C-alpha positions as CSV (number, residue, x, y, z in Angstrom):
1,M,-0.1,-0.1,0.1
2,L,1.1,3.6,-0.5
3,I,0.1,6.8,0.7
4,L,-0.1,9.5,-1.7
5,E,-0.4,13.2,-1.2
6,P,-0.9,15.2,-3.9
7,E,0.3,18.7,-4.9
8,I,-2.7,21.2,-3.8
9,F,-2.8,24.8,-4.8
10,V,-4.5,27.3,-2.6
11,D,-5.4,30.6,-3.4
12,E,-8.3,33.5,-2.1
13,R,-11.0,31.4,-4.2
14,G,-10.2,27.9,-2.9
15,F,-8.1,24.9,-4.0
16,F,-7.1,22.8,-6.8
17,L,-5.3,19.3,-7.1
18,K,-4.9,16.9,-9.5
19,S,-7.0,13.5,-7.9
20,Y,-5.3,11.6,-10.9
21,H,-2.5,12.2,-13.4
22,E,-1.3,8.7,-15.6
23,R,1.9,9.8,-15.6
24,V,3.0,10.6,-11.9
25,F,1.2,8.0,-10.7
26,R,3.5,5.5,-12.7
27,H,6.6,7.6,-12.8
28,T,6.6,9.0,-9.3
29,A,4.7,6.7,-7.2
30,G,5.8,2.9,-9.8
31,I,1.5,2.7,-10.1
32,D,1.1,1.3,-13.2
33,A,-2.9,0.5,-13.2
34,R,-5.9,1.1,-15.5
35,F,-8.8,2.1,-13.7
36,V,-12.0,1.2,-15.0
37,Q,-14.6,1.9,-12.5
38,D,-15.3,5.4,-10.2
39,N,-17.5,4.6,-6.6
40,H,-19.0,7.2,-4.5
41,S,-20.2,6.4,-0.9
42,R,-21.8,8.1,1.4
43,F,-21.4,6.7,5.2
44,V,-22.9,8.2,8.6
45,H,-20.7,8.1,11.9
46,N,-19.4,4.6,12.9
47,V,-20.6,3.2,9.8
48,L,-17.7,0.4,9.5
49,R,-17.3,-1.4,6.2
50,S,-15.6,-4.9,7.2
51,L,-12.6,-6.1,4.9
52,H,-14.1,-6.8,1.2
53,Y,-11.7,-8.2,-1.9
54,Q,-12.8,-10.1,-4.8
55,I,-11.0,-13.7,-4.8
56,Q,-11.1,-13.4,-8.8
57,Q,-10.7,-9.8,-10.6
58,P,-9.3,-8.6,-8.0
59,Q,-9.2,-4.8,-7.4
60,G,-6.4,-2.4,-7.1
61,K,-8.4,0.7,-5.6
62,L,-7.5,4.6,-5.1
63,V,-9.3,5.6,-2.1
64,R,-9.8,9.5,-0.9
65,V,-12.1,11.2,1.0
66,V,-13.9,14.5,-0.2
67,V,-16.4,15.0,3.0
68,G,-15.0,14.0,6.4
69,E,-12.8,11.8,7.6
70,I,-12.6,7.8,7.5
71,F,-10.4,5.0,9.2
72,D,-9.4,3.7,6.0
73,M,-8.1,-0.1,6.0
74,A,-6.5,-3.1,4.4
75,V,-5.0,-6.5,5.0
76,D,-2.4,-8.2,2.4
77,L,-3.9,-11.6,1.7
78,R,-0.9,-12.5,-1.1
79,R,0.8,-16.0,0.6
80,S,3.9,-14.9,-1.2
81,S,4.4,-11.7,0.3
82,A,6.9,-10.9,3.3
83,T,3.5,-8.8,4.8
84,F,1.3,-11.4,4.3
85,G,-1.8,-11.1,6.7
86,R,-0.8,-7.6,8.0
87,W,-3.0,-4.5,8.2
88,M,-2.4,-1.1,7.6
89,G,-4.3,2.2,8.7
90,Q,-4.7,5.5,7.6
91,R,-6.6,8.4,8.4
92,L,-7.8,9.7,5.4
93,S,-10.0,13.0,5.3
94,A,-11.7,16.1,3.5
95,E,-8.9,18.1,4.8
96,N,-5.8,16.1,4.8
97,R,-6.5,15.2,1.1
98,R,-4.4,12.0,1.2
99,M,-5.0,8.9,-0.9
100,L,-4.4,5.1,-0.2
101,W,-3.2,2.8,-3.0
102,I,-4.3,-0.5,-2.4
103,P,-2.9,-2.8,-4.4
104,A,-5.2,-5.9,-5.9
105,G,-4.0,-8.8,-3.6
106,F,-5.6,-6.8,-0.5
107,A,-8.2,-6.9,1.5
108,H,-10.3,-3.0,1.8
109,G,-12.6,-1.6,5.0
110,F,-13.1,1.2,6.3
111,L,-15.0,3.2,9.4
112,A,-17.0,6.7,9.1
113,L,-14.7,9.3,12.5
114,S,-17.1,12.3,10.9
115,E,-20.6,12.9,11.1
116,A,-20.8,11.9,7.5
117,A,-18.1,10.5,5.6
118,E,-17.5,10.6,1.5
119,V,-15.5,8.1,0.1
120,L,-14.2,8.2,-3.8
121,Y,-12.2,5.0,-5.3
122,K,-11.3,4.1,-8.8
123,T,-10.9,0.4,-9.4
124,T,-9.2,-1.6,-11.8
125,D,-11.7,-4.0,-12.2
126,Y,-15.3,-4.1,-11.9
127,Y,-17.1,-5.2,-9.4
128,A,-18.2,-9.0,-9.2
129,P,-20.7,-9.9,-6.6
130,H,-20.1,-13.4,-6.7
131,H,-16.0,-13.8,-6.7
132,E,-16.2,-11.2,-3.5
133,R,-15.3,-12.4,0.4
134,C,-15.5,-10.7,3.5
135,I,-13.0,-11.0,6.5
136,A,-14.2,-9.9,10.0
137,W,-13.8,-6.8,11.4
138,N,-13.1,-7.8,14.3
139,D,-10.5,-11.2,13.4
140,A,-8.5,-11.7,17.0
141,H,-6.0,-12.7,14.3
142,L,-5.4,-9.7,13.0
143,G,-5.9,-7.5,15.6
144,I,-6.7,-4.5,14.3
145,S,-6.7,-0.9,15.8
146,W,-10.1,0.5,15.2
147,P,-11.0,3.5,16.3
148,L,-14.6,3.2,17.2
149,A,-16.8,4.9,19.4
150,G,-18.8,3.2,21.0
151,A,-20.7,0.2,19.0
152,P,-20.2,-0.4,15.3
153,I,-22.8,0.4,12.4
154,I,-22.3,-3.2,10.3
155,S,-24.2,-4.7,7.5
156,D,-25.6,-8.0,7.3
157,K,-23.3,-9.2,4.7
158,D,-20.3,-7.5,7.1
159,R,-21.8,-9.7,10.4
160,R,-20.9,-13.0,8.3
161,G,-17.5,-11.8,7.6
162,V,-15.0,-15.1,8.3
163,A,-11.6,-15.3,10.3
164,L,-8.5,-14.7,7.9
165,Q,-7.9,-18.1,8.8
166,S,-10.6,-19.4,6.7
167,A,-10.9,-17.1,4.0
168,A,-9.2,-17.8,0.4
169,T,-6.2,-15.4,0.0
170,F,-4.0,-15.4,-3.1
171,P,-0.7,-17.1,-4.1
């Protein structure tokens, strides 16, 4: 995973940033990705989206927040990786304007920290619900330190998430 901080131009009128520039991403960050889908989600405070991924048609994701703040999270599911089973979390907000690049082969989830949060993310492959899998957000083996303020709001699908040890993973 890679945290990206775009160059931001600010003046009395507001600000401007390039949320995606293929040459900059390829030559500066080493990200050679073809994006095929953009998604925009809105969440209320304390909504926790568990660790989703697609076992086939895996998606790389470029994530950013345009309203509010989230704790964005990814877990490496590539068994051949030295970081297999490790997680990384990062606060993304409209204020800090950071972006998170999550390569294919990672599970991705987040927690809404503000009253409302709007998340935009580009994906490198299309959504394929029949290949979607979910790892439990509270898997004791992962030991993720979610910055929770009380009980999280979780979907039925996320309640059915499995432990990493039982999950389908990548070579």
